[in-house]
Each structure stands twice: as C-alpha cells, then as structure tokens.
RORO-174525 format. One record per atom (N, C-alpha, C): residue in one letter; x, y, z. Coordinates in steps of 0.2 Angstrom, whole numbers, plus 5000, padded with zeros to 4 digits. Example, Ala and Ser with C-alpha at 12.3 -4.5 7.8 and 13.67 -1.06 7.14 Angstrom:
A506649725039/A506249785039/A506649845039/S506449895035/S506849955036/S506450005039/
END
This chain:
M459146705019/M459346695012/M460046715011/V460146775014/V460846805013/V461346765016/R461246745023/R461746705026/R461846635023/N461346605020/N461446545016/N461846555010/G461746605007/G462146625001/G462846635002/F462946665008/F463646675010/F464046615011/W463746565014/W464046505015/W464146465009/V463646465005/V463746434998/V464346464994/L464446534994/L465046564991/L465646544994/F465646535001/F466246525005/F466446445003/G465946405002/G466146335001/G466446334994/V466146374989/V466446364982/V467146394982/L467346444986/L468046464986/L468446414989/I468246384995/I468646334998/I468846274993/G468346254989/G468346204984/G468946214979/L468846284977/L469346304972/L470046304974/L470146314981/L470846324984/L471046254986/T470646204987/T470846144990/T470946094984/P471546064983/P471746014978/P471245954978/V471145934972/V470645874971/V470945814975/L470545774978/L470745724982/L471045674978/G471645654979/G472045594975/G472445624970/A472445694968/A472845724963/A473545734965/P474045724961/P474745734964/P474845814964/V475245824969/V475445894971/V476145904967/Q476145964962/Q476745974958/Q477246024963/E477845994963/E478346034967/E478846064962/V478946134963/V479346174959/V480146164961/V480546144957/V481246134959/V481646184955/N482046224959/N482546274955/N483246244954/K483246224947/K483946194945/K484446254944/P485046244946/P485546294944/P485746304937/V485846364935/V485946384928/V486746374927/V486946334922/V487646324920/V487846374916/M488346414918/M488546474914/M489246454910/K489246464904/K489846444900/K490346494901/A490946464901/A491546514902/A491646554895/A492046614897/A492246654891/A492946644890/R493146674884/R493846664882/R494146734879/L494746744880/L495046814878/L495646794874/V495746824868/V496346814864/V496546884861/G497146884859/G497346954856/G498146944854/Q498347004853/Q499047014851/Q499347084853/V499947084856/V500247144858/V500847164853/R500747224851/R501247254846/R501547324849/D502047344846/D502247414848/D501947464842/E502147524843/E501847574838/E502047564831/Q502547534830/Q502747524823/Q502447454820/G502047424824/G501747354822/G502147294823/N502747304827/N503147244828/N502847204834/P502947144834/P502647104840/P503047114846/V502747114852/V503047124858/V503047054862/A503547014863/A503546954866/A503646964874/E503446914877/E503546914885/E503146974888/A502647004885/A502247054888/A501747014893/Q501647044899/Q501147004904/Q500447034903/I499946994902/I499247004902/I498946984908/V498647034912/V498347014918/V497547034917/I497146994919/I496447004919/I496147004926/G495847054928/G495647064935/G496247084940/P496647134938/P497147154942/P496847184949/G497147164954/G496947194961/G496347154964/T496147104960/T495647054963/T495946994967/T495546954970/T495846904974/T496046844969/T495746844963/T495946784959/T496146814952/P496646854951/P496846874944/P497046814940/K497046824934/K497346774929/K497846804925/M498346774923/M498946804920/M499246754914/V499446784909/V499746744904/V500246794900/R500746764897/R501246804893/R501246794886/T501446844882/T501346834875/T501946794872/D501846764867/D502346724864/D502846764859/S503246734855/S503646764851/S503346814846/S502746794844/S502346834839/S501946884842/G501946894849/G501546944853/G500846914854/A500646854853/A499946834854/A499946804861/F499246804863/F499146774869/F498346744869/A498246704874/A497546674875/A497446664882/L496846684885/L496646664892/L495946624891/E495946564894/E495446524894/E495046524901/Q494446494901/Q494046484906/Q493946544911/L493646594907/L493546664911/L492846664913/T492746704918/T492046714920/T491746774916/P491146764913/P490846824909/P490746884913/G490746944910/G490647004914/G491147054911/R491147114915/R491547164913/R492247164917/W492747164914/W493447154917/W493947204915/S494347214920/S494947264918/S495547214916/I495847244911/I496447204908/I497047254909/E497647224911/E498247264912/E498847234908/V499147274904/V499747244900/V500347274902/N500847234904/N501447264907/N502047234903/H502547274902/H503247254899/H503747304902/E504347274903/E504847324906/E505047374902/R505047374895/R505247424890/R504647464887/Y504047454890/Y503447494887/Y503047524893/D502647574891/D502247604896/D501647554897/K501447554904/K500847504905/K500247524902/K499847474900/K499247484896/K498647454900/E498047494901/E497447474905/E496847484901/V496447434900/V495847434896/V495247394900/R494647404898/R494047364901/R493747334895/V493547274896/V493247234891/V492647194894/W492147184889/W491547144891/W491647074888/L491647024893/L491746954891/L491046914891/S490846884885/S490146854885/S490246784886/Q489746744889/Q489846674890/Q489846634884/G490246584884/G490346544878/G490646574872/L490846634872/L491146674866/L491846684867/T492246694862/T492946714862/T492946794860/T493246834864/T493246904863/T494046924861/P494146954855/P494746974853/P494947044855/V495547054857/V495747124859/V496447124858/D496647184854/D497447194853/D497647254856/F498247254858/F498547314861/F499147344857/A499247404857/A499847444855/A500147474860/L500747454862/L501147484867/L501647534865/T501647584870/T502147644868/T502847634872/K503347644868/K504047624871/K504147674877/L504347644883/L504547684889/L505147724888/V505047794889/V505547844888/V505847854895/L506547834895/L506947844901/L507547884899/K507847924904/K508447954903/K509047904903/Q509447914898/Q510047874897/Q510747914898/P511247874899/P511847904899/P512147934892/A512447984892/A512648014885/A513247974883/T513147934878/T513647884875/T513747894868/R513347934864/R513347934857/R513247994854/V513448004848/V513348064844/V512848044838/G512348074838/G511748054833/G511748104827/L511348074822/L511248114816/L510548104814/V510248164813/V509548164811/V509448214805/G508948214801/G508748254796/G508048284798/V508048354798/V507348384800/V507248444796/G506548454794/G506348514790/G505648534793/T505448594792/T504848624794/T504248604790/L504348584784/L503848564779/L503948494777/P503348454775/P503448384774/P503948374768/Q504048414763/Q504448404758/Q505248414760/T505348474764/T506048484766/T506248434772/D505748414775/D505848364780/D506048294777/G505748274772/G505948214768/G506648224765/L506748284762/L507448294759/L507948294764/A507848324770/A508348324775/A508548254777/Q508048214778/Q508148144780/Q508548114774/R508448124768/R508748094763/R509548124763/L509648184765/L510348214765/L510648174771/A510348164776/A510648124782/A510848054780/G510348024776/G510547954774/G511047954769/E511148004765/E511648004760/E512348014763/L512348054769/L512948064772/L513247994775/V512747954777/V512947894780/V513247844774/R512847844769/R513047804763/R513747824760/L513847884760/L514547904757/L515047904762/G514947894768/G515447884773/G515647944777/A515348004775/A515448064779/A515248064786/F514748014787/F514548004794/F514547924795/P515147894796/P515147824796/P514847804803/Q514447744802/Q514147724809/Q514647684813/V515147714815/V515547684820/V515447714827/Q515647674832/Q515547704839/Q515947764840/P515647824842/P515047824845/P514547854840/L514647864834/L514247894829/L513647844827/S513047874828/S512447834827/S511947864823/Y511647844817/Y511147874814/Y510447854818/I510047904819/I509447894823/I508847894818/E508547834818/E507947824814/E507347874817/R506947894812/R506447944814/R505947904819/T505847844818/T505447804823/T505647804830/E506347814831/E506647814838/E506447874841/T506347934837/T506247994841/T505448004843/L505047964840/L504347974841/L504147974848/P504347914852/P504147914859/P504347974863/V504947994861/V505248054865/V504848114863/L504748124857/L504348184855/L503648184858/R503348134858/R502748124861/R502748144869/K503248124872/K503348144879/K503448214880/L503848244875/L504048314876/L503448354874/G503048334869/G502448374867/G502548424861/Y503148414858/Y503348454853/Y503548424847/P503448444840/P503748414834/P504548424834/L504848384830/L505648384830/L505848454828/Y505548484823/Y505748554820/Y505748604826/E505248594831/E505248644836/E505748634841/V505948574842/V506448554847/V507048574845/L507248564838/L507848584835/L507748654831/D507548704835/D507448764831/D508048804831/H508448804825/H509048834825/H509048914825/D508448944824/D508349014824/D508349044831/R508249004836/R508249024843/R508548974848/P509148954847/P509448904852/P509548934859/D509549004860/D509649024866/D508949034870/D508449024867/D507749024870/D507748974876/A507448994882/A507448944887/A507048884886/L506448894882/L506048834881/L506448784876/V506848814871/V507248764866/V507748734870/T508048774875/T508648744878/T508348684883/S507848694886/S507548644890/S507348584886/L507048594880/L506848534875/L507448494873/V507948534871/V508548504868/V508948464874/K508948484880/K509248454885/K508848384887/D508148384887/D507748324888/D507848284882/F507848304876/F507948264870/F508648224870/F509148264872/F509848234873/F509848174878/E509548194884/E509548144889/E509148084888/Y508548084884/Y508148034883/Y508447984877/L508848014873/L509147974868/L509847954869/G510147984875/G510847964877/G511347994872/L511248064871/L511648094866/L512148144870/K512748144867/K513248194870/K513348254864/A513148234858/A513048284853/A512648264847/L512448304843/L511948294838/L512048324831/V512148284826/V512248314819/V511548324816/V511448384814/V510748394811/V510848414804/A510448384799/A510448394792/A509848434790/R509948494787/R509348534785/R509348544777/V508748564775/V508748574768/V508148634767/D508348684763/D507948734761/D507848734754/L507148754751/L507048754744/L506748824742/L506848834736/L506548904733/L506448894726/T505848894724/T505648894717/T505548964714/Q505848984709/Q505749044706/Q505549044698/P504849064697/P504649064690/P504949114686/E505149094680/E505449134675/E505149124668/G504549154667/G504149144661/G503949064660/D504149034655/D503948964654/D504448924657/K504948944661/K505448914664/K505348924672/G505748884676/G505748894683/G506448874686/K506648914690/K507248894693/K507148864700/L507448804701/L507448764707/L508048764711/N507948794716/N508548814721/N508548774727/S509048744729/S509048704735/S509748714739/N509648724746/N510248734750/N510248684756/S510848664757/S510848614763/S511348644768/K511248614774/K511648634779/K511748584784/V512348564787/V512448514792/V512748554798/E512348544803/E512548574810/E512748524815/L513048554820/L513248514826/L512948544832/W512548514835/W512248534841/W512548504847/E512748544852/E513048524858/E512748564864/L512848534870/L512648564876/L513248584880/T513348644882/T513948664885/T513748704891/D513948684897/D513748714903/D512948734903/G512548684901/G511848694901/G511548744896/R512048764891/R511748804886/R511848764879/V511448784874/V511448754868/V511948784863/R512448754860/R512848774856/R512748744849/V512648784844/V512548764837/V513048794832/R513448754828/R513848784823/R513848744817/T513948774811/T513848744805/T514448704803/L514448644801/L514948604799/L515048614792/S514548614788/S514648624781/S513948644778/A514048684772/A513448704768/A513548704761/A513048694757/A513148684750/A512448704747/G512448714740/G511848734737/G511848714729/R511348714726/R511248694719/R510648734716/S510748744710/S510148774706/S510148754699/S509548744696/S509448724689/S508848754687/T508848774680/T508248804677/T507948744673/E507248734674/E506948684671/E506248704668/D505948664664/D505248684661/D504748694667/A504348744666/A503848764671/A503348714671/N503248674666/N502648624666/N502848554669/L503448554672/L503648484675/L503148464680/S502948404681/S502548374686/S502848374693/K502448374698/K502748374705/K503248314706/T503148254703/T503548204703/T504248214700/E504248244694/E504848264691/E505248314695/V504848364698/V505248414702/V505548384708/D505148334711/D505448304717/D506048264715/Q506048234710/Q506648194707/Q507248244706/I507148304704/I507748354703/I508048374709/Y507548384714/Y507748404721/Y508148354724/E507948294723/E508348234726/E509048224723/T509048234717/T509748234713/T510148284716/Q509948344717/Q510248404720/Q510548384727/I510148354731/I510348334738/I510848284738/T510848234733/T511348184732/T512048224731/K512048264726/K512648304724/K512948344730/M512448374734/M512748414739/M513048364745/A512748304745/A513048264750/A513748234748/V513848224741/V514448214739/V514948264740/E514748324739/E515148384740/E515348394748/V514948374752/V515048374759/V515648324761/S515448264758/S515948204759/S516648224757/E516648254751/E517348274748/E517748324752/K517348364755/K517648414760/K517948384766/W517648334768/W517748304775/W518348244774/V518548234768/V519048174767/V519648184771/T519948244771/T520548254775/T520448284782/D519848314783/D519748344790/D519048334791/N518848274794/N518148264796/N518048294803/P517548344804/P517448374810/P517248324815/L516948264814/L516748224819/L517248174821/A517848184819/A518448134821/A518648154828/V518448204831/V518648224838/V518248174843/Y517648144840/Y517248104844/Y517448034844/T517948014839/T518147944838/T518847934840/D519047874842/D519647854843/D520147854837/A519847834832/A520247824825/A520047884821/P520547904816/P520347954811/P519747934807/L519347974805/L518747954800/L518947974793/T518847924788/T518947944781/T518447904778/P518147934773/P517647904769/P517847844765/P517447794764/P517747734761/P517947744754/Q518547724752/Q518847734746/Q518547674741/G518547694734/G518347644730/G518847584729/Q518647524727/Q519047474727/Q519547484721/Q520247464723/Q520747474718/Q521047404717/T521247394710/T521547334709/T522247344706/D522747334709/D523447344707/D523747274704/T523947284698/T524247224695/T524947234693/E525347184696/E526147194695/E526347124692/I526747134687/I527047074684/I527747064686/K527947014688/K528546994691/K528846934687/I529446934684/I529746884681/I530246844686/I530046784688/I530446754693/I530846704689/P531546714690/P532046664686/P531946594688/Q531946544683/Q531946474685/Q532646444686/P532746404690/P533446364691/P533546334685/P534246334683/P534446294677/P534246224677/T534146204671/T533946124670/T534546084669/P534646034674/P535245994673/P535245954666/P535845944663/P535945904657/P535645834658/V535345814652/V535145744652/V535645694651/Q535745644656/Q536345594655/Q536045544650/P536545524645/P536345464641/P536245404645/P535845354643/P535845294646/P536445254645/P536645214650/P537245174649/P537145114644/P537745094640/P537645044635/P537444974638/P537044934634/P536844874636/P537344824638/R537344784643/R537844734645/R537744674641/K538344644640/K538444584636/K538244524640/P538044464637/P537844414642/P538544394646/G538344374652/G538944354656/G539244414660/E539044474658/E539344524661/E538944564666/D538444524668/D537944554673/D538344564680/N538844514682/N539244524688/N539944524686/P540244574683/P540944564682/P541444554688/L541944514687/L542444504692/L542844574693/P543044574700/P543444634701/P544144634698/V544344684696/V545044694693/V545544714698/N546044664699/N546544684704/N547044734701/T547144784704/T547644834701/T548244834705/P548844814702/P549444814706/P549644884709/
END
C-alpha cells in the first residue's frame, strides 16, 4: 500500500511538471531598455553678476569621452545628448579661477546649473597710481569712498595716466586672496608692522600699483543738550613702498563742524556729513590748484578743470569806400547807333 501510494504521488508530480501535450511553450525574451538622454544648461557669471563669454564647460574631465562647450556672449551654454548619472563638471577661463562641481543628470530631463567665477589674481607690473577710500566702519567707509569720488570729480585726482581710480569691486578678489579687509591692509596706525608691510606689498603687486592715494574720514558726534555737534575730519594720504618698507605721508587734511538739532533722523545726519565731505573735497582741490602733489607721477602738470569762460570782444572793421554811382549815358538818336569816325587833322 505504501509503495503504491508513493508511485501515485510521483506520477502526480511528474504530471504537474510536464507541459500539457500540444500546449505552446512560452519563451521569455529580454528586450533592451532604451535610456533617454539627459541635457545640461546654465550660465556663467563673475562675482558682480556680469556674463562671462568664452568660458569652457567640460563634463566628464579626465574620462575617455569628455564633452565640451563654450559660453556665448551672454554667458549661457547647453550640452545635449548626455548619459544620465553623476558627472563632474569643470569650468575654465583664462582670467578666472577654475570651478569644479558634481551634478546628477536624470534621463529625459534638463538639469540647470549656474556658475559664479572668481577673478584670477595675478601679480602685475607696477604701472599706475591708485586712489581708494577706506574706513573702519560702514559709515566712515562709505564717506571715505565719497571723498575719493569727489576728488576725481573736482579734478584733484584726474584720471589721466598713470592715475587710476580703483573701484571697490576691483579690490575684492585681491582681499579675498589676502584674507584681510581693506582697512586692515591699509592700517595707517602701524605701517611699520611686518604683517602690514607684507599685506601692502602683495596688495600693490596684485593691483599693479607703484603708489596709492588713500582717502579717510573720521566722525565725531557731540551731544549738547537739545543740540548736537557733528564733526568730520578728512585726510588724504600717499602710500609708497621704498626699499621694501611702507612710507605713508599726509597730502592734505581738512575738517568741518556744525551744530544741529538733536532730533534729526539718521538720513538727515548722513546728508549733513555728505555735505561736509563735499566741502572738504573742494578745499583739497583748491589747495592743489598750483601745487598738485601727484604731478610728480605724470608727464604734464596737473591742474583741476577750470570753469567755462566766454570772452566777448567787439571789433569795428572799417568797410572799403563805396565807389560813386555813374549816371547812365543819354539815349542815342535814331541813326546814331553806329556814328562815323571823325577825322582829326
């Protein structure tokens, strides 16, 4: 009985595993999965938001099949038909530091990525005399920059070669490289300090300076009951490097003071200080009319621009005499159109 039961069970199992006679056998076919390509778009700008043209965008640098494209005049770029996955991207430009990032590219999707490049800081030959305004506090720093701008506007610091006004944005990459703010680099209280000397030397070399004019402003507010005295002092310094040492001398100094209502708003106080700065800039310019200390750096003497003058001169130019009017000849009689010649004995 047990043996017969075993064979019955074995037969059932064989029947289950054996396909029914005449039934089709299904064959599993592995079809290849079609992967959609990815796309990468973006824009390259500098730190001030200006577009960077002709920047090179490389995806997969160092691989056997990198892809490359350059930005157009607006700093935009697009890379098509990319393999999805995680990729390294490298951005290169001769005037900026190299930028490297990693991005995920998804199949069938467009991935946007923007880049902000830092200007490449290189040492330059000393070819110019710069002008900057600097202060230790935001308010004095802003007023010092205003003073520098007024010196340019009034002609005390004319922008002729080699005199060059230095925009604050031009100093940012250099200061980032040095790792110090501008007021610490140009610390006039300790110019002989070894650190300050080293910073000033690097600052000069990176900006191509042979000398630097520094505008400074100090403020002091003195309460006096319901009034307040607003005091401001300005100083224009000349920084030079001589035999590896920093030399600082004052070219001009001026001050202003006014007593105002203590209840003035901050905006009103700022306007009063700005007016004082403008007046001090005028004073400096007037001092430099005949003896501009920066003239030693230029080929031609420096003089502030003069106001337009209109000279009117009245001249009486004699006219040549008018010749007298000749009376017309009398009318001819008939037959006298061609008179015969008269023989004179």
